[in-house]
N, C-alpha and C positions, 0 to 999 in steps of 0.2 A: 535183236537185229533182223528186220523183215528180209524174208526170201524172195520178195517180189522182184523179178529181174528189170521191171520197168523203172527207168531213172526218175526220181522225185523232182518236182518242179523246184527250179532255182538251184539244182545242184550243178556244179562245174562240168559234170560229164553228162549233161543233158543233150540229147541228140537233136540235131535241127530239125525243124518242121519241114514236112515234104513239099514239094512245089505246088501240089494240088491244094494243100491247106493254105499256103501262103496266097495263092490266088483267090481262094474262097474269102480270106479274111479282107483283102484288100477290096474286092468287090462289096462285101457288107459295109465297110467303111465308107465307100463312095456313094451308096446308096443312102446311108443315114445322113451324110453331108447334104445331098440334094434334097432330102426331105426337110433338113432344118432351114435350107434357104429358100423353100417356096412359099408363096404368100399364104399366111395362116398358119405356117408351121410353128413349132414350139418356140424357135429362136427368133420368129418375125417380129420386128419392132418398126414403128413408123419413123421415118427418117426425120431428124430434127430439122425445123426450119432455120435457115440462116438469119442471124440478127442482122438488122439494117445497119449499113455503114454510114457514119456521119459525113456530112457533105464537107467539101474543102472548106468552104467558108466558116462553117461551124468549128471545124478544127483550129482554124486561124484565129478566130475570135476567143477560143478557149485558151489557146497558148498565148494570145497577147494579153489578156487580162489575168494572167498568172504571175507568181513572184519569180519571174526569170530576170536574168541580168539586164536585158535590154528595157523591160518596163520598169524595174526599179530604178534604173538610171534616168530615165525620161521623166518619170514621177518626181524623182529627186530634184531635177531641174525646174519642175514646175513648182514644188514647194518652195524651193528657195527664191524663185520668182516672186511668188505670193508673199512669203514673209519679207522680202526685199521692198516690196510695194508697202507694206504696212509700216515698215521703218522710214520709208520716204514720207508718209503721210504724218507720222507722229513727230517727224523731224523738223517739218514745216510748220511754222506758227501761224502763218495766214491760213493754211488748210486746216490745221487743227483747231482754230478759233471757230470755224463753221459747226464743229460738232457740239458746241455749247449750247446751240439752239436746234439741234438735229430733229427734236420731236414737233417743233412748230414749221420748220422748212427743212426738210430732209434732202430736197433737191440740190441746196447749195452744197451740203457736204459731198454728197455723191458726185456731183458735176465737177467741183474743185479737186477732188480726189482723183477722179478719172483723168481730168486733164494733167494734173501733175505727173501721174504714173504712167500715163500713155506718151506724153512728150519725152519723158526720161527714157523709157525703153525704146521709144522710136529713135532718139538720139544715140543710144547704144548701138542699135542695129546699122544706123547711117555712118556712124564712125568706125564700124569693125567690118561690115560686109558690102553694103551697097546703099548709095545715095540717090534716090529717084530724081531729086531736084538737078543733081550735077549730071546725070544721064540725059535730062531733059534739056539742059542747058548745053550739053555737047551736041545733041542733036540739033538744036537752034544756032548753033555756032558761037554761043556766048562764052564757053570755056573749052579747054582741051580735054584730051582723054585722060590727061593726068588726074583730073580731079575725079574722074569715074574710077580710076583704078587705086586711088589714094587709100580708101578704106581697106581693102583686102591686102594692100601692100603693108599697111601698119600691122595688121593682124599676123602677117607671115613674118615680120620683122621681129616682133614680140614672141612669137611661138618658137622660132628657131633655136634659141639657147635653152628654152623649157623642154624641147624634146630631148636634148642631150642629158640634161640633169635628170629628167624623169626616167630616160632609159637606165641611167646610173643607179638610181634608187631601185627600179625594177629589177634589174639584173641581179644585184646584190640579194634583193628580197627573195627572188627564186631559188638563189643558193643558201638560204637559211639565214642571211645576215642582214641586218638592218643599217643601211648606211646613212647615217646623219651627216656625214662628212662631205657631202656634194658641194656644200658651200665653200669649204676650205679648198677642196680639190679644184673647183672651179676658180677659185682666187689665185692658186699657184699656177694654174693654166694661163689666166689673163696676165699674170706678171711675166711668164716665160715667153708667151707670145708677143707682147708688148717689147720685151727687151730685144727679142730676135728681130722685130720689126723695125727698130730705130737704131740699133747698135751694129748691126751686120749689113755691110754693103754688097748687096747681092743683086743680080738681074732679076726683072720683074716676076717670071714664072717660078724661078727657083726660090726667090725670096718669100713668096706667098707660101710655098710648100714647106719651107724650112720653119716659118712662124707657125703654122698650124701644127707641124709635128712637135715644135717646141712646147706648144701649149698642151698637147697630148701627153708629152713626156712629163711635164710638170704634175698634171693630175695623176699620173701612173705612179710616181714617187710619192705622192701624197696619199694615194690609196693603198700603196706597198706597206707603209709603216704600220696602220692598223691591222692590215693582213696578216704580216709576220707575227705581230704581237698576239693576234687571236690565234694563230696556228701554233707557235712554238710556246707561248706562256699562258695561253687561255684567257688573256685579257679581253674584257668584253669591248665588242666594236663600237657600241654606242657611246660609251664613256670616252674612249679614245679619238674618235671622230668628233666630238664635240669639243674636246681640248685642242685639237688640231685646227678646228675652225678659228678659234680665238688666235692660235698661233699664226696662222695664215693672214688673218686681218690685221694683226699688229705689224706684222712682217711688211705687208703691203704699205702700211702707213708710215713706217720707218724708212721703207726703200725710196718712196716717192721724193723725199727731201734730201737724197744723197746726191753728192757731186757727180755729175756725169749722168744722172738720171732726171734730176728735175729741169724743167724748162728754164734756161737761164735768163729768159726775158719776163719771167713770172717771179712774184714773192709769195704766191700760194701754193698749197700741196697739188702740184700737177707735174707730170712728167713730160719728156719731149714727145712730140707727136709722132705716131707710126708712119713710116714712109708709104707713099701711095702704091710703091711696087709690091708691098706686103698687105695690102687691103684686098679683101674679098670683092670681086667685081659684082656690080649692081645688075639686076636682072631687067629692069625697065627703065634704065636711063638714070642721069644724075638727079632728077626731080623726084624720084621715087626711092624709098630708102631699102625696099627688099632686096637682098644680095643672095649671093650663092650659097650662103649658110643654110638656107632652108632645103636646097638640093643636097648638101652634105647630110642634114638632118633625116631626109627620107632614105637616104642610102645608109646611114647608121641604123635606122629602124629596121630595114631588110636584113642587114648584116647580124644584128642581135636576135631577130626572128630565126634566121638560119642557124645560128649557133646554138639557140635553145632547142630546136625542133628537128635539126638535121645532122648535127655534128655528135662525135663521140663525147667531146668535152661537154657539150650541152646535156647530154645524157647524164654524165657523172655530175654535173653542177646540180641538176634537178634531183638526182638520187641522194646527194648530200643534204640538200635542202630539205628533202623529205623526211630523211632518216639517217644522220651520220653514222650511228652504230651499225645500221645494216649495210650501208656503203662501205664501210670499213671492212666488214666481214666478207662482202663480196670482192674484195681486192682493191677497192677504189682508195686512192690517197686523199684523205680528208685534208691533211695539212697542205698538200699541193694545191687542192681545189679551193681551198678558203684564200690562199695568196692570190691564185689567179683571179678569183672573183673580184677582190678588191683591186687589183691592178687593172682590169677591164673597166670596172666601175669608176675608178679614177681616170682612165683614159677618156671615157665618154664625158664625165664632169669638166675634165680639163678642155676638151673640145667645145663644150658650152661656154666656158670662160673666155676661150679665145675668140668665139664669135662676138663677144661684147666689145672688143678692142680693135679687132680686125675688120668688123662689118661696120655698120653705119650708125650703130648706137654711140659709140665714142671712139676717138682715135688717139686718146692719150690716157695714161693711168691716174685715176683719182681715188680718194678713199671710198667712194661709193661707186665705182665703175662697175662692180659685179652685181649691184642691187641686191635682190632677194632671189635670184634663180635658182640657187641651191636648195633653200628652204621650200620655195614654190614647186620644185621638182618632185619633193615627197608628196605634195598635194596631187601633182600631175600623175605620178606613179599610182597613187592610191585610186584616183578617179578612173585611171586606165585599167584598172583591175591587174596590174603589174604585167600586162601582155603588152609586147612592143608596139603592135598597131593601135591598141587600145591608148598606149601612152601618147602615140602621135596625135590621135584625135582629141585627147584631153588636153594636150599643149595648144592645139589650134583653138579650143574652147577658152582657155585661159588666155590665150593671145588676143582673141577677140573681145574679151571682157575687158582687158587692159586698153586695148585700142579705142573700143567704144567708150570707156570710162572717161577718157580725156575729153571726148566731144560731149558726153553727158554732163560733166563738170562745167565746161565752158558754156554750153547753151541752155541747160536747165538748172544750173546752180546746185546740182546734187553733189555731195562730197565724193571725192574720188575714194575714200576709205570704204563707202559702201561697196564698191567693187570687190574689196578684200572680204568683206562680210558675206557677199554672194558666194564667193569661191569657198569660204569656210562652210557655209550652209549646205554647198552641194556635197561637200565631202561628208560632212555629218550625217547627212540623210542616205547617202550611199552606204556608208559604214554601218548604218542602222536599218538594215532591210525590214526587220520585224516591225518597225515603227511605221515605215511606208507601207507595209502590208496591212497594218491595223487601221491606218488613216483611209486608205482607198479600197479596204475589204477585198483585197486580192485573194485569188484562189490559192490554196495550200498545195497545189499539186507538185510544184517544184520548190516551195519555200523552204523545206527541211534540208534539201540538197544544197541550196543557195547559203543558207545559214551556217550550214556545216564547213562549206568551203570558205566562207568568211572567217570563221573561228579558227580554221587551219592556216590563215593568212592569205586568202583568195588564191 
């Protein structure tokens, strides 16, 4: 052991440095820091030049021509229009015959094709949005303003029920369920709304309210059935809703011809007419078909958006849709959520069905009164990326295609089934963003994220 009385460095009994030594050490540290920061010192380095920032226009163009949602949707519409033009050409014998001698006179094939396609799409636009000839005639006093607003009125009329069925499919999809039963739920909704419309003697305002609520209740009951089967028995909602579609359709066919429901003055399958006190009011007068159902559709869109993004139930719904096991571990009742999802989806689809008989589309029950709004709602939901406001815009697009397709068939001789083909092509291209990206050589900046979201169900 050393006899040196001076404590060793690092020992626990080391004496603290004197104030003079501490001051000297601090001064030395300060001097060394000043030397290091002087120009030419050992730590001196030239400051890096800032990289030039891209202009706002450059950033806009880079993001515009990337595989984002807006670009893919827009280019999908362009591709659908191009493919639709090709189908028009090959289905017209007169135009197709000009291609037999295209090498000798190519102008004939080009001109005839352009005439056919441009007239068809022009009539599609005039029949759905705006007709310049009707507007100029209104200015000259040759026709009334009704002809000017008729195209947009038809578009809104066709779009109103599609908003409800599209929201029905989208809401269920966000909760992890694939609601194929919007058609059946809308069918039960239209039955209940019509029965309340011509069987209940009520005053005007109350009668309409009861009829609308009856349609919503019918859809809710038809949505509750697959919901409880999914929650309690694990039965797959796709199979159950498909089967319930058939049940609802055949129930409507049977009900129409029953005594007390069938129109006593008719021998065909048609019910009594809904009382005028139970019909949705028209927004632009009796000469235009657009009715208050489109206002209810916008209100329903806002309500679903609020439910999904602002409410506790919406958070639980999205959590169950993302991962049911994790949601159950977090204390969320998956059983309760599944039931509520299908009930709310049924309410929305039932409101869509009630629009078909309480609005201006029909005033009585027939076997085809619901048309295909439930199945079209699936396409609308997919086109709208299962987002509420996207569904509203997609429904307006489909309504425009339907309204314009009627004029296109009448004025251009193009089959109305081509409109259905256009709808299917739009959804196909939107559902395959990799195909759109490859065709148009889009930047891959956000393509991976887009494809991942599509793979997860958008």
